[in-house]
C-alpha positions in Angstrom: 45.0 -4.2 19.8 47.4 -3.4 22.5 46.9 0.2 22.4 43.1 -0.4 22.3 43.2 -1.9 25.4 45.5 0.0 27.1 44.2 2.5 26.5 40.6 2.1 27.0 40.7 3.8 30.9 41.1 7.2 28.7 37.7 6.6 26.8 35.9 5.9 30.6 37.9 8.6 32.5 37.4 11.3 29.8 34.2 10.7 29.0 33.3 10.8 32.4 35.1 14.0 32.9 33.5 15.6 30.0 30.2 14.6 31.5 31.0 16.1 34.4 32.4 19.8 32.8 36.0 19.2 34.2 37.3 19.5 30.4 40.7 20.9 31.3 41.7 17.1 32.9 40.8 15.7 29.3 44.8 16.6 28.4 46.3 15.4 31.5 44.4 11.9 30.8 45.6 11.7 27.5 48.7 12.3 28.2 48.7 9.8 31.1 48.1 7.2 28.3 50.5 8.8 25.6 52.7 8.0 28.0 51.1 4.5 29.4 50.8 3.4 25.6 55.0 4.4 24.6 56.2 2.3 27.2 53.8 -0.8 26.7 54.8 -0.4 23.1 58.5 -0.2 24.1 57.9 -3.2 26.1 56.0 -5.6 23.3 59.0 -4.8 21.0 60.9 -7.8 21.3 57.2 -9.5 20.2 57.7 -8.0 17.1 61.4 -8.2 16.5 61.5 -11.9 17.5 58.5 -12.9 15.7 60.5 -15.4 13.9 62.4 -17.2 16.2 59.0 -17.4 18.7 56.1 -18.6 15.5 59.5 -21.0 14.6 59.8 -22.2 18.4 56.1 -22.8 18.4 56.2 -25.0 15.5 55.3 -22.9 12.9 55.6 -23.8 9.1 59.4 -21.9 8.6 57.7 -20.0 5.6 55.0 -18.9 7.2 57.2 -18.4 10.4 59.8 -16.4 8.3 57.3 -14.2 6.1 55.0 -12.7 9.2 58.3 -12.4 11.3 59.0 -9.8 9.1 56.3 -8.0 8.4 55.8 -7.6 12.0 59.1 -6.2 12.5 58.1 -3.9 9.0 55.3 -2.4 11.0 56.7 -1.9 14.4 56.7 2.1 14.0 52.8 1.4 13.0 52.5 0.5 17.2 54.6 4.1 18.3 52.2 5.6 15.8 48.9 4.4 17.6 50.4 4.7 20.8 50.2 8.1 19.7 47.2 8.2 17.8 44.5 6.0 19.6 44.5 8.1 22.4 43.8 11.6 20.2 41.2 9.8 18.3 39.2 9.1 22.5 40.5 13.1 23.7 38.6 14.0 20.5 35.7 11.3 20.4 34.7 12.7 24.1 34.3 16.1 23.2 31.9 15.2 20.2 34.6 16.3 17.4 33.8 13.3 14.8 34.0 15.5 12.0 37.6 16.3 12.4 38.8 12.9 12.7 36.6 11.7 9.9 38.5 14.3 7.8 42.0 13.0 8.9 41.0 9.6 8.7 40.2 10.4 5.0 43.2 11.8 4.2 45.3 9.1 5.8 43.4 6.7 3.4 44.1 8.6 0.8 48.3 8.5 1.5 47.7 5.2 2.2 46.5 3.9 -1.2 48.8 6.4 -2.6 51.6 5.0 -1.1 50.4 1.3 -1.4 50.6 1.7 -5.1 53.9 2.8 -5.2 55.7 0.9 -2.8 53.8 -2.1 -4.3 52.8 -1.4 -7.8 55.8 0.8 -8.6 58.6 -0.3 -6.6 57.1 -3.6 -6.7 58.5 -4.4 -3.2 55.2 -6.9 -2.0 54.5 -7.3 1.3 57.8 -5.6 2.7 55.9 -2.2 1.2 52.6 -2.9 2.1 53.9 -2.7 5.7 55.4 0.7 4.8 52.6 1.8 3.5 50.7 0.8 6.9 53.7 2.8 8.8 53.7 5.9 6.4 49.9 6.1 6.5 49.7 5.5 10.9 52.6 7.9 11.6 50.4 10.5 9.5 47.6 9.9 11.4 49.1 10.6 14.4 51.2 13.7 13.1 47.8 15.0 12.3 45.8 14.5 15.0 47.7 15.7 17.5 48.5 19.0 15.1 45.2 19.3 15.2 44.8 19.3 19.2 47.2 21.6 19.9 46.4 24.4 17.8 42.0 23.8 17.1 41.8 22.3 20.4 42.1 25.3 22.9 39.9 24.7 25.6 40.6 20.9 26.1 44.3 21.3 25.3 46.4 23.0 27.7 49.7 21.9 26.9 52.3 19.2 28.3 52.2 19.2 31.6 54.0 17.4 34.7 51.0 16.0 36.2 50.8 13.5 33.7 53.2 11.8 35.6 50.8 12.4 38.6 48.9 9.1 39.8 49.8 6.9 36.3 49.6 3.8 38.8 45.8 4.1 39.5 45.7 4.7 35.5 47.6 1.7 34.5 45.7 -0.5 37.4 42.5 0.7 35.1 44.2 -0.1 32.0 45.1 -3.1 33.0 41.7 -4.6 33.9 40.0 -3.0 30.2 43.5 -4.7 28.7 42.7 -8.1 29.8 38.9 -7.9 29.0 39.8 -6.7 25.5 43.2 -8.7 24.5 41.7 -12.1 25.7 38.2 -11.8 23.2 40.1 -10.2 20.3 43.1 -12.8 20.7 41.1 -15.1 18.9 41.3 -14.1 15.4 45.8 -14.2 16.1 45.3 -17.6 17.3 43.3 -19.3 14.8 45.4 -18.0 12.2 48.4 -19.5 14.1 46.3 -23.1 14.7 45.7 -23.2 10.9 49.1 -22.6 10.3 50.1 -25.6 12.6 47.9 -27.9 9.6 48.6 -29.5 6.6 48.8 -27.8 3.4 48.9 -24.8 5.6 48.8 -22.1 3.2 45.1 -22.9 1.7 43.8 -23.0 5.2 45.5 -19.9 6.8 43.9 -18.1 3.5 40.5 -19.6 3.5 40.8 -18.5 7.5 42.2 -15.2 6.8 39.7 -15.2 4.5 36.9 -15.1 7.5 38.5 -13.3 9.7 38.9 -9.7 7.0 35.3 -10.8 6.9 34.6 -10.4 10.2 37.1 -7.5 9.8 35.0 -5.2 8.0 31.9 -5.7 10.4 34.1 -4.9 13.3 35.0 -1.9 11.6 31.6 -0.7 10.7 30.4 -1.5 14.4 33.1 -0.1 16.3 32.0 3.1 15.8 29.1 1.9 17.9 31.4 0.4 20.2 32.9 3.6 20.4 29.5 5.7 21.2 27.8 3.2 23.8 31.3 3.8 26.0 31.6 8.2 25.1 27.9 8.2 25.8 27.3 6.8 28.6 30.3 7.6 30.3 29.2 11.5 29.5 25.5 10.7 30.8 26.9 9.6 34.3 29.9 12.3 34.6 26.2 14.4 33.7 23.8 12.3 36.5 21.6 11.1 34.1 21.8 7.1 34.4 18.4 6.6 32.5 20.1 8.1 29.4 23.0 6.0 29.4 21.0 3.0 29.7 18.9 4.9 26.6 21.6 5.5 24.9 23.0 1.3 25.0 19.1 0.1 24.3 19.4 2.5 20.6 23.2 1.3 19.9 22.3 -2.5 20.7 19.1 -2.7 18.4 21.4 -0.8 15.5 24.1 -3.2 15.7 21.6 -6.3 15.7 20.3 -4.9 12.4 23.6 -4.5 10.9 24.2 -8.4 11.9 21.1 -9.5 10.4 22.0 -8.0 6.9 26.0 -8.6 7.2 24.6 -12.5 8.1 22.2 -12.3 5.2 24.8 -11.3 2.5 26.7 -13.8 4.1 24.3 -16.8 3.8 23.3 -15.6 -0.2 26.3 -15.3 -1.1 28.3 -18.2 0.3 30.1 -19.4 -2.6 30.8 -16.2 -4.5 32.3 -13.8 -1.2 36.0 -15.7 -1.8 35.9 -14.2 -5.1 37.1 -10.8 -3.4 40.3 -12.2 -2.2 41.7 -14.8 -4.4 41.7 -16.8 -7.6 42.4 -19.9 -6.3 39.4 -22.9 -6.6 41.1 -24.5 -3.8 40.8 -21.5 -1.8 37.7 -20.4 -2.7 36.4 -24.1 -1.7 37.9 -24.0 1.4 36.7 -20.1 2.3 33.4 -21.5 1.9 32.7 -24.3 3.9 30.4 -24.2 6.6 29.9 -20.1 5.7 26.8 -20.6 8.5 29.6 -20.8 11.3 30.3 -17.3 9.7 27.5 -15.4 9.7 26.8 -16.9 13.5 30.5 -15.1 14.1 28.9 -11.7 12.0 25.6 -11.5 14.3 27.7 -12.2 17.7 30.6 -9.8 16.6 28.2 -7.0 15.8 26.0 -7.5 18.8 29.3 -7.4 21.3 30.3 -4.5 20.1 27.4 -1.9 22.0 28.1 -4.9 25.1 32.1 -4.0 24.8 30.9 -0.5 25.1 29.1 -0.6 27.9 31.3 -3.1 29.4 34.4 -0.7 29.0 32.8 1.6 31.9 31.2 -0.8 34.1 35.6 -1.4 34.3 36.3 1.6 35.7 34.0 0.6 39.0 34.8 -3.0 39.4 36.2 -6.4 38.3 34.8 -7.9 35.6 35.7 -11.4 33.6 36.2 -11.3 30.0 33.0 -12.8 27.8 34.0 -14.9 25.2 34.5 -12.5 21.6 32.2 -14.2 18.2 35.7 -15.2 16.7 35.8 -17.9 19.2 33.8 -20.1 16.6 36.3 -19.5 14.3 38.2 -22.2 15.6 35.8 -24.7 14.7 37.0 -24.0 11.0 41.1 -25.2 12.2 
């Protein structure tokens, strides 16, 4: 998530540059984002390395702190892979090169499933194997994207340039403002899991809250395309001097995500006592996850609609300071 937040400036600037016909700037912007995200990943590394100690100091139960800390340490390589992968995605998206991205994502998914099966089922490494599989597929995706950019995007990729180190500070300031906007909203999920871990019978409460967050993440993965599409299309249109076309794109995206949210919420309400079976066979966890399920339906509504609003606001951050608005996930705090 740190990479998504810090790399949001790339989406805005590259979209405007492509809309204005300045395609040569796309590779410079991408390389600047690579530099910023790699540095930020290095600065964030101690949090992953000492996650167990940090969670224990904050009062988390020792067994949960140990498992979470070990998993966080194991997925550290994935953070650096995302520092390369996320800017590469935005580089391609701003040029509407969606099909190559989808193909690379499909290959990475197949590789992830194979690695997950091998490390967890064959070698029986449990969560350690799951973390390693996550690292393998993430690094592979980043590598495939870079290879495609270097060999099949000759119009926008001009090779590595020292200009990527020029004017880094304005780029960092724009990245930081985007980061504050997105991180403060998306850290709600992590806060919910942390707070539930402090309650009595923490294993059941963490498990049930995780089910809710997974359901919410599934929908978010579905609508996150509208988030990126809204941001890219809006910046493309404004870069081309067509603000009304950008406004129309926001309206269409908002209505589409509203329709998706209605379907998602209806499905959850209709299967309120059944959907936990997708995640667990524990009757106790199922009952806990089925409690106050109408709150989850509200969260799904807000999350879907907000994807369009975030896509619009990410462009706006480039021009004026805006405070982050609360995310629908805050309602999950009620469950805790």
